[in-house]
A tleap script that builds the chain and sets N, CA, C and O, in Angstrom:
source leaprc.protein.ff14SB
mol = sequence {
  NMET GLN ALA VAL MET VAL ILE PRO GLU GLY
  SER GLU ASN VAL LEU THR GLN ARG VAL ALA
  GLY ILE PRO LEU LEU GLU ARG VAL LEU ALA
  THR ALA MET ARG ALA GLY VAL ARG GLU LEU
  VAL LEU PHE TRP PRO CYS GLY MET ASP PRO
  ALA LEU TRP GLU GLU THR VAL ALA SER PRO
  THR LEU ARG GLY LEU GLU ALA ILE LYS ILE
  ASP ARG SER GLU GLU CARG
}
set mol.1.N position { -15.776 4.610 3.266 }
set mol.1.CA position { -15.127 5.463 1.995 }
set mol.1.C position { -14.314 4.782 1.454 }
set mol.1.O position { -13.766 3.833 2.014 }
set mol.2.N position { -14.064 5.180 0.149 }
set mol.2.CA position { -13.376 4.322 -0.736 }
set mol.2.C position { -12.188 5.233 -1.245 }
set mol.2.O position { -12.292 6.455 -1.352 }
set mol.3.N position { -10.907 4.423 -1.584 }
set mol.3.CA position { -9.858 5.263 -2.100 }
set mol.3.C position { -9.267 4.433 -3.090 }
set mol.3.O position { -9.460 3.217 -3.107 }
set mol.4.N position { -8.505 5.070 -3.974 }
set mol.4.CA position { -7.630 4.452 -4.932 }
set mol.4.C position { -6.177 4.909 -4.767 }
set mol.4.O position { -5.987 6.085 -4.456 }
set mol.5.N position { -5.257 4.186 -4.926 }
set mol.5.CA position { -3.748 4.303 -4.794 }
set mol.5.C position { -3.087 3.829 -5.835 }
set mol.5.O position { -3.340 2.677 -6.186 }
set mol.6.N position { -2.153 4.560 -6.520 }
set mol.6.CA position { -1.223 4.169 -7.503 }
set mol.6.C position { 0.259 4.105 -7.015 }
set mol.6.O position { 0.750 5.218 -6.831 }
set mol.7.N position { 1.036 3.091 -6.779 }
set mol.7.CA position { 2.238 2.948 -6.562 }
set mol.7.C position { 3.309 3.129 -7.632 }
set mol.7.O position { 3.467 2.207 -8.432 }
set mol.8.N position { 4.060 4.223 -7.727 }
set mol.8.CA position { 4.889 4.436 -8.865 }
set mol.8.C position { 5.844 3.424 -8.982 }
set mol.8.O position { 6.240 2.838 -7.975 }
set mol.9.N position { 6.310 3.120 -10.234 }
set mol.9.CA position { 7.274 2.125 -10.576 }
set mol.9.C position { 8.683 2.591 -9.818 }
set mol.9.O position { 8.809 3.808 -9.674 }
set mol.10.N position { 9.686 1.793 -9.351 }
set mol.10.CA position { 10.864 2.165 -8.724 }
set mol.10.C position { 10.777 2.978 -7.347 }
set mol.10.O position { 11.664 3.751 -6.987 }
set mol.11.N position { 9.549 2.705 -6.577 }
set mol.11.CA position { 9.407 3.540 -5.373 }
set mol.11.C position { 9.577 2.495 -4.128 }
set mol.11.O position { 9.296 2.815 -2.973 }
set mol.12.N position { 10.018 1.345 -4.459 }
set mol.12.CA position { 10.248 0.430 -3.210 }
set mol.12.C position { 11.165 0.712 -2.209 }
set mol.12.O position { 11.001 0.263 -1.074 }
set mol.13.N position { 12.151 1.435 -2.518 }
set mol.13.CA position { 13.014 2.089 -1.462 }
set mol.13.C position { 12.491 2.956 -0.672 }
set mol.13.O position { 12.695 2.849 0.538 }
set mol.14.N position { 11.780 3.901 -1.136 }
set mol.14.CA position { 11.190 4.864 -0.467 }
set mol.14.C position { 9.944 4.127 0.457 }
set mol.14.O position { 9.768 4.415 1.641 }
set mol.15.N position { 9.356 3.420 -0.071 }
set mol.15.CA position { 7.985 2.829 0.708 }
set mol.15.C position { 8.438 1.854 1.999 }
set mol.15.O position { 7.686 1.493 2.904 }
set mol.16.N position { 9.785 1.538 1.862 }
set mol.16.CA position { 10.117 0.662 2.930 }
set mol.16.C position { 10.991 1.454 3.863 }
set mol.16.O position { 11.591 0.850 4.753 }
set mol.17.N position { 11.116 2.789 3.730 }
set mol.17.CA position { 11.813 3.711 4.754 }
set mol.17.C position { 10.991 3.721 5.763 }
set mol.17.O position { 9.781 3.806 5.552 }
set mol.18.N position { 11.467 3.640 6.966 }
set mol.18.CA position { 10.723 3.807 8.486 }
set mol.18.C position { 10.688 5.214 8.744 }
set mol.18.O position { 11.629 6.005 8.709 }
set mol.19.N position { 9.424 5.436 9.019 }
set mol.19.CA position { 9.199 6.839 9.498 }
set mol.19.C position { 8.631 6.502 10.951 }
set mol.19.O position { 7.712 5.691 11.065 }
set mol.20.N position { 9.187 7.134 12.051 }
set mol.20.CA position { 8.709 6.967 13.386 }
set mol.20.C position { 8.554 5.500 13.661 }
set mol.20.O position { 7.659 5.067 14.387 }
set mol.21.N position { 9.521 4.682 13.012 }
set mol.21.CA position { 9.593 3.096 13.255 }
set mol.21.C position { 8.526 2.393 12.492 }
set mol.21.O position { 8.311 1.214 12.773 }
set mol.22.N position { 7.735 3.058 11.430 }
set mol.22.CA position { 6.918 2.167 10.730 }
set mol.22.C position { 7.257 2.445 9.207 }
set mol.22.O position { 7.475 3.581 8.789 }
set mol.23.N position { 7.282 1.349 8.444 }
set mol.23.CA position { 7.526 1.597 6.924 }
set mol.23.C position { 6.366 2.516 6.475 }
set mol.23.O position { 5.187 2.444 6.821 }
set mol.24.N position { 7.011 3.486 5.544 }
set mol.24.CA position { 6.096 4.452 4.926 }
set mol.24.C position { 4.813 4.111 4.288 }
set mol.24.O position { 3.852 4.864 4.438 }
set mol.25.N position { 4.712 2.904 3.503 }
set mol.25.CA position { 3.576 2.517 3.126 }
set mol.25.C position { 2.283 2.074 4.014 }
set mol.25.O position { 1.093 2.128 3.701 }
set mol.26.N position { 2.899 1.613 5.234 }
set mol.26.CA position { 2.009 1.233 6.131 }
set mol.26.C position { 1.401 2.505 6.798 }
set mol.26.O position { 0.211 2.752 6.994 }
set mol.27.N position { 2.564 3.297 7.119 }
set mol.27.CA position { 1.970 4.711 7.589 }
set mol.27.C position { 0.890 5.365 6.773 }
set mol.27.O position { -0.155 5.783 7.271 }
set mol.28.N position { 1.187 5.432 5.511 }
set mol.28.CA position { 0.263 6.287 4.589 }
set mol.28.C position { -1.225 5.440 4.582 }
set mol.28.O position { -2.259 6.067 4.351 }
set mol.29.N position { -1.256 4.120 4.824 }
set mol.29.CA position { -2.450 3.514 4.716 }
set mol.29.C position { -3.039 3.574 6.099 }
set mol.29.O position { -4.263 3.510 6.209 }
set mol.30.N position { -2.274 3.692 7.172 }
set mol.30.CA position { -3.057 3.802 8.555 }
set mol.30.C position { -3.414 5.246 8.624 }
set mol.30.O position { -4.309 5.545 9.413 }
set mol.31.N position { -2.886 6.136 7.961 }
set mol.31.CA position { -3.383 7.490 7.927 }
set mol.31.C position { -4.715 7.783 7.044 }
set mol.31.O position { -5.538 8.636 7.378 }
set mol.32.N position { -4.833 6.981 5.881 }
set mol.32.CA position { -6.090 6.970 5.234 }
set mol.32.C position { -7.069 6.411 6.144 }
set mol.32.O position { -8.182 6.931 6.235 }
set mol.33.N position { -6.735 5.362 6.846 }
set mol.33.CA position { -7.834 4.596 7.531 }
set mol.33.C position { -8.286 5.652 8.480 }
set mol.33.O position { -9.456 6.037 8.470 }
set mol.34.N position { -7.436 6.111 9.264 }
set mol.34.CA position { -7.843 7.108 10.332 }
set mol.34.C position { -8.701 8.454 9.787 }
set mol.34.O position { -9.269 9.263 10.520 }
set mol.35.N position { -8.652 8.485 8.380 }
set mol.35.CA position { -9.376 9.669 7.939 }
set mol.35.C position { -10.807 8.894 7.382 }
set mol.35.O position { -11.625 9.648 6.856 }
set mol.36.N position { -11.091 7.713 7.450 }
set mol.36.CA position { -12.328 6.856 7.184 }
set mol.36.C position { -12.250 6.347 6.026 }
set mol.36.O position { -13.334 6.215 5.458 }
set mol.37.N position { -11.188 5.957 5.381 }
set mol.37.CA position { -11.030 4.812 4.434 }
set mol.37.C position { -11.162 3.476 4.849 }
set mol.37.O position { -10.486 3.017 5.770 }
set mol.38.N position { -12.039 2.791 4.187 }
set mol.38.CA position { -12.184 1.338 4.642 }
set mol.38.C position { -11.992 0.324 3.555 }
set mol.38.O position { -11.645 -0.833 3.793 }
set mol.39.N position { -12.262 0.857 2.184 }
set mol.39.CA position { -12.022 0.229 0.953 }
set mol.39.C position { -10.912 0.647 -0.028 }
set mol.39.O position { -11.005 1.801 -0.447 }
set mol.40.N position { -9.922 -0.060 -0.447 }
set mol.40.CA position { -8.848 0.420 -1.077 }
set mol.40.C position { -8.485 -0.122 -2.370 }
set mol.40.O position { -8.057 -1.272 -2.263 }
set mol.41.N position { -8.514 0.380 -3.721 }
set mol.41.CA position { -8.245 -0.342 -4.728 }
set mol.41.C position { -6.598 0.367 -4.898 }
set mol.41.O position { -6.345 1.567 -4.792 }
set mol.42.N position { -5.612 -0.728 -5.186 }
set mol.42.CA position { -4.277 -0.245 -5.081 }
set mol.42.C position { -3.940 -0.851 -6.372 }
set mol.42.O position { -4.415 -1.926 -6.737 }
set mol.43.N position { -3.061 -0.103 -7.108 }
set mol.43.CA position { -2.474 -0.203 -8.372 }
set mol.43.C position { -0.950 -0.544 -8.201 }
set mol.43.O position { -0.150 0.330 -7.867 }
set mol.44.N position { -0.596 -1.770 -8.427 }
set mol.44.CA position { 0.914 -2.209 -8.095 }
set mol.44.C position { 1.605 -2.399 -9.072 }
set mol.44.O position { 1.115 -3.138 -9.926 }
set mol.45.N position { 2.842 -1.881 -9.303 }
set mol.45.CA position { 3.731 -2.128 -10.426 }
set mol.45.C position { 4.078 -3.558 -10.491 }
set mol.45.O position { 4.332 -4.128 -9.431 }
set mol.46.N position { 4.122 -4.231 -11.638 }
set mol.46.CA position { 4.450 -5.563 -11.837 }
set mol.46.C position { 5.979 -5.923 -11.448 }
set mol.46.O position { 6.207 -7.047 -10.999 }
set mol.47.N position { 6.982 -5.033 -11.603 }
set mol.47.CA position { 8.349 -5.380 -11.299 }
set mol.47.C position { 8.580 -5.328 -9.735 }
set mol.47.O position { 9.588 -5.820 -9.229 }
set mol.48.N position { 7.711 -4.780 -9.088 }
set mol.48.CA position { 7.986 -4.438 -7.725 }
set mol.48.C position { 7.535 -5.972 -6.922 }
set mol.48.O position { 6.632 -6.719 -7.297 }
set mol.49.N position { 8.412 -6.171 -5.770 }
set mol.49.CA position { 8.280 -7.284 -4.884 }
set mol.49.C position { 6.980 -7.363 -4.302 }
set mol.49.O position { 6.602 -6.418 -3.609 }
set mol.50.N position { 6.203 -8.400 -4.490 }
set mol.50.CA position { 4.820 -8.558 -3.935 }
set mol.50.C position { 4.836 -8.741 -2.432 }
set mol.50.O position { 3.870 -8.430 -1.735 }
set mol.51.N position { 6.063 -9.303 -1.902 }
set mol.51.CA position { 6.171 -9.543 -0.464 }
set mol.51.C position { 6.074 -8.301 0.231 }
set mol.51.O position { 5.895 -8.432 1.442 }
set mol.52.N position { 6.145 -7.071 -0.218 }
set mol.52.CA position { 6.336 -5.798 0.460 }
set mol.52.C position { 4.656 -5.528 0.624 }
set mol.52.O position { 4.224 -4.959 1.627 }
set mol.53.N position { 4.004 -5.869 -0.169 }
set mol.53.CA position { 2.616 -5.635 -0.007 }
set mol.53.C position { 1.944 -6.496 1.086 }
set mol.53.O position { 1.160 -6.058 1.929 }
set mol.54.N position { 2.422 -8.002 0.943 }
set mol.54.CA position { 1.965 -9.117 1.955 }
set mol.54.C position { 2.337 -8.662 3.254 }
set mol.54.O position { 1.486 -8.745 4.139 }
set mol.55.N position { 3.581 -8.145 3.552 }
set mol.55.CA position { 3.932 -7.516 4.835 }
set mol.55.C position { 3.157 -6.425 5.462 }
set mol.55.O position { 2.909 -6.378 6.667 }
set mol.56.N position { 2.739 -5.437 4.474 }
set mol.56.CA position { 2.015 -4.416 4.822 }
set mol.56.C position { 0.781 -4.704 5.195 }
set mol.56.O position { 0.380 -4.242 6.263 }
set mol.57.N position { -0.083 -5.536 4.386 }
set mol.57.CA position { -1.534 -5.869 4.829 }
set mol.57.C position { -1.569 -6.878 6.008 }
set mol.57.O position { -2.575 -7.009 6.705 }
set mol.58.N position { -0.486 -7.550 6.190 }
set mol.58.CA position { -0.444 -8.329 7.623 }
set mol.58.C position { -0.330 -7.520 8.907 }
set mol.58.O position { -0.465 -8.064 10.003 }
set mol.59.N position { -0.077 -6.192 8.770 }
set mol.59.CA position { 0.033 -5.357 9.987 }
set mol.59.C position { -1.275 -5.311 10.710 }
set mol.59.O position { -2.328 -5.039 10.133 }
set mol.60.N position { -1.185 -5.589 12.020 }
set mol.60.CA position { -2.517 -5.407 12.708 }
set mol.60.C position { -2.962 -3.837 12.889 }
set mol.60.O position { -4.052 -3.551 13.384 }
set mol.61.N position { -2.242 -3.076 12.549 }
set mol.61.CA position { -2.572 -1.614 12.172 }
set mol.61.C position { -3.651 -1.514 11.336 }
set mol.61.O position { -4.653 -0.838 11.573 }
set mol.62.N position { -3.429 -2.276 10.219 }
set mol.62.CA position { -4.549 -2.123 9.048 }
set mol.62.C position { -5.581 -3.084 9.107 }
set mol.62.O position { -6.283 -3.303 8.119 }
set mol.63.N position { -5.743 -3.702 10.222 }
set mol.63.CA position { -7.128 -4.454 10.243 }
set mol.63.C position { -8.291 -3.761 10.085 }
set mol.63.O position { -8.515 -2.669 10.607 }
set mol.64.N position { -9.198 -4.492 9.230 }
set mol.64.CA position { -10.454 -3.865 8.785 }
set mol.64.C position { -10.282 -3.015 7.515 }
set mol.64.O position { -11.218 -2.324 7.113 }
set mol.65.N position { -8.971 -3.059 6.810 }
set mol.65.CA position { -8.939 -2.383 5.549 }
set mol.65.C position { -9.202 -3.259 4.431 }
set mol.65.O position { -8.347 -4.122 4.233 }
set mol.66.N position { -10.289 -3.222 3.587 }
set mol.66.CA position { -10.370 -4.215 2.538 }
set mol.66.C position { -9.768 -3.741 1.415 }
set mol.66.O position { -10.168 -2.653 1.000 }
set mol.67.N position { -8.709 -4.424 0.694 }
set mol.67.CA position { -8.008 -3.987 -0.488 }
set mol.67.C position { -7.957 -4.995 -1.541 }
set mol.67.O position { -7.864 -6.211 -1.373 }
set mol.68.N position { -8.022 -4.412 -2.558 }
set mol.68.CA position { -7.880 -4.866 -3.819 }
set mol.68.C position { -6.587 -4.415 -4.570 }
set mol.68.O position { -6.467 -3.287 -5.050 }
set mol.69.N position { -5.632 -5.382 -4.633 }
set mol.69.CA position { -4.446 -5.149 -5.423 }
set mol.69.C position { -4.581 -5.505 -6.878 }
set mol.69.O position { -5.073 -6.578 -7.227 }
set mol.70.N position { -4.110 -4.533 -7.788 }
set mol.70.CA position { -4.335 -4.892 -9.081 }
set mol.70.C position { -2.639 -4.593 -9.620 }
set mol.70.O position { -1.926 -3.620 -9.376 }
set mol.71.N position { -2.383 -5.662 -10.320 }
set mol.71.CA position { -0.984 -5.492 -10.804 }
set mol.71.C position { -1.027 -4.846 -12.082 }
set mol.71.O position { -1.680 -5.371 -12.985 }
set mol.72.N position { -0.432 -3.807 -12.263 }
set mol.72.CA position { -0.118 -2.942 -13.482 }
set mol.72.C position { 0.837 -3.706 -14.417 }
set mol.72.O position { 1.913 -4.191 -14.068 }
set mol.73.N position { 0.236 -3.756 -15.804 }
set mol.73.CA position { 1.258 -4.218 -16.764 }
set mol.73.C position { 2.199 -3.334 -16.990 }
set mol.73.O position { 1.937 -2.176 -16.666 }
set mol.74.N position { 3.451 -3.606 -17.559 }
set mol.74.CA position { 4.476 -2.851 -17.732 }
set mol.74.C position { 4.365 -2.213 -19.129 }
set mol.74.O position { 5.050 -1.266 -19.514 }
set mol.75.N position { 3.319 -2.916 -19.911 }
set mol.75.CA position { 3.053 -2.362 -21.334 }
set mol.75.C position { 1.716 -1.474 -21.145 }
set mol.75.O position { 0.749 -1.833 -20.473 }
set mol.76.N position { 1.810 -0.391 -21.770 }
set mol.76.CA position { 0.678 0.504 -21.868 }
set mol.76.C position { 0.134 0.763 -23.195 }
set mol.76.O position { -0.829 1.518 -23.331 }
savepdb mol mol.pdb
quit
């Protein structure tokens, strides 16, 4: 199954909050994987730290998730 996810600008603090010991972004992606998602297209805000995404996809919990990260331009 495929999914598309858009990360809103300014959501870095929310996505790094831990829920049951796991950062929210990782938890959301792990839940999607349990629901059958194996391919993800992620739209990432240009101003957000890319290290957050790198830490998230390095998680053993998300092993097997094929993700394409697209950096959104600030201009529309």
